[in-house]
ROTOR-481268 format. One record per residue (C-alpha): x, y, z. Coordinates in Angstrom, 3 decimals, decimal comma. Layout:
<sites>
SITE        c1        c2        c3
SITE         X         Y         Z
...
</sites>
This chain:
<sites>
SITE        c1        c2        c3
SITE   -53,322   -26,792    21,189
SITE   -51,362   -26,678    24,356
SITE   -48,758   -29,428    24,758
SITE   -50,280   -31,928    22,336
SITE   -50,621   -35,373    23,834
SITE   -47,807   -37,606    22,695
SITE   -50,247   -40,514    22,592
SITE   -52,083   -38,856    19,707
SITE   -49,103   -39,298    17,444
SITE   -48,221   -37,103    14,528
SITE   -50,605   -38,886    12,175
SITE   -53,504   -37,309    14,055
SITE   -52,152   -33,859    13,315
SITE   -52,191   -34,301     9,555
SITE   -55,855   -33,280     9,532
SITE   -54,561   -29,806    10,338
SITE   -53,191   -29,679     6,787
SITE   -56,727   -28,939     5,643
SITE   -56,488   -25,537     7,338
SITE   -54,092   -22,688     6,679
SITE   -50,959   -23,148     8,748
SITE   -51,272   -19,646    10,192
SITE   -54,605   -20,720    11,775
SITE   -53,020   -23,627    13,654
SITE   -50,974   -23,023    16,781
SITE   -49,208   -25,376    19,169
SITE   -47,700   -24,189    22,442
SITE   -45,090   -26,576    23,832
SITE   -42,863   -26,361    26,845
SITE   -39,281   -27,383    26,136
SITE   -39,479   -29,894    29,006
SITE   -42,699   -31,507    27,780
SITE   -42,563   -35,005    26,234
SITE   -44,194   -33,689    23,040
SITE   -41,277   -31,272    22,511
SITE   -39,391   -33,935    20,566
SITE   -42,126   -33,782    17,894
SITE   -41,880   -30,029    17,358
SITE   -40,413   -30,385    13,859
SITE   -43,234   -32,710    12,837
SITE   -45,853   -30,350    14,304
SITE   -44,235   -27,470    12,406
SITE   -45,279   -29,084     9,132
SITE   -48,920   -28,374    10,025
SITE   -48,922   -25,679    12,689
SITE   -47,115   -22,676    13,994
SITE   -45,114   -23,990    16,923
SITE   -44,485   -21,736    19,900
SITE   -41,947   -22,969    22,466
SITE   -41,785   -21,861    26,079
SITE   -38,202   -22,528    27,101
SITE   -38,019   -24,382    30,411
SITE   -41,757   -25,092    30,762
SITE   -42,958   -28,579    31,599
SITE   -46,219   -30,223    30,519
SITE   -48,161   -28,367    33,214
SITE   -46,560   -24,936    32,716
SITE   -45,709   -25,104    36,405
SITE   -44,543   -22,267    38,608
SITE   -43,161   -19,279    36,728
SITE   -44,490   -20,588    33,401
SITE   -48,151   -20,372    34,371
SITE   -48,414   -16,855    32,948
SITE   -47,153   -18,121    29,577
SITE   -50,049   -20,578    29,571
SITE   -52,606   -17,981    30,651
SITE   -51,399   -15,388    28,139
SITE   -51,191   -17,816    25,191
SITE   -54,633   -17,093    23,662
SITE   -54,088   -13,341    23,749
SITE   -50,548   -13,624    22,445
SITE   -51,061   -16,181    19,677
SITE   -54,750   -16,139    18,759
SITE   -56,293   -12,771    19,438
SITE   -53,373   -10,932    17,888
SITE   -54,053   -12,529    14,479
SITE   -54,795   -10,129    11,674
</sites>
């Protein structure tokens, strides 16, 4: 997931507990509203933080967004 919607709430993420934590990934910008839930997400997912990125991964953070699948998913072993 990229910047999980705050409106989902953490209860919606508990279904991720049915999967191995190493198969669940959340990418959050440190300036995104969902950033405040990072510790809750970490109970069910691997949380990856892009320092300084907003919800849209604007400007210089766009490459972090584009490279996320390769970096966090396709590199799994």
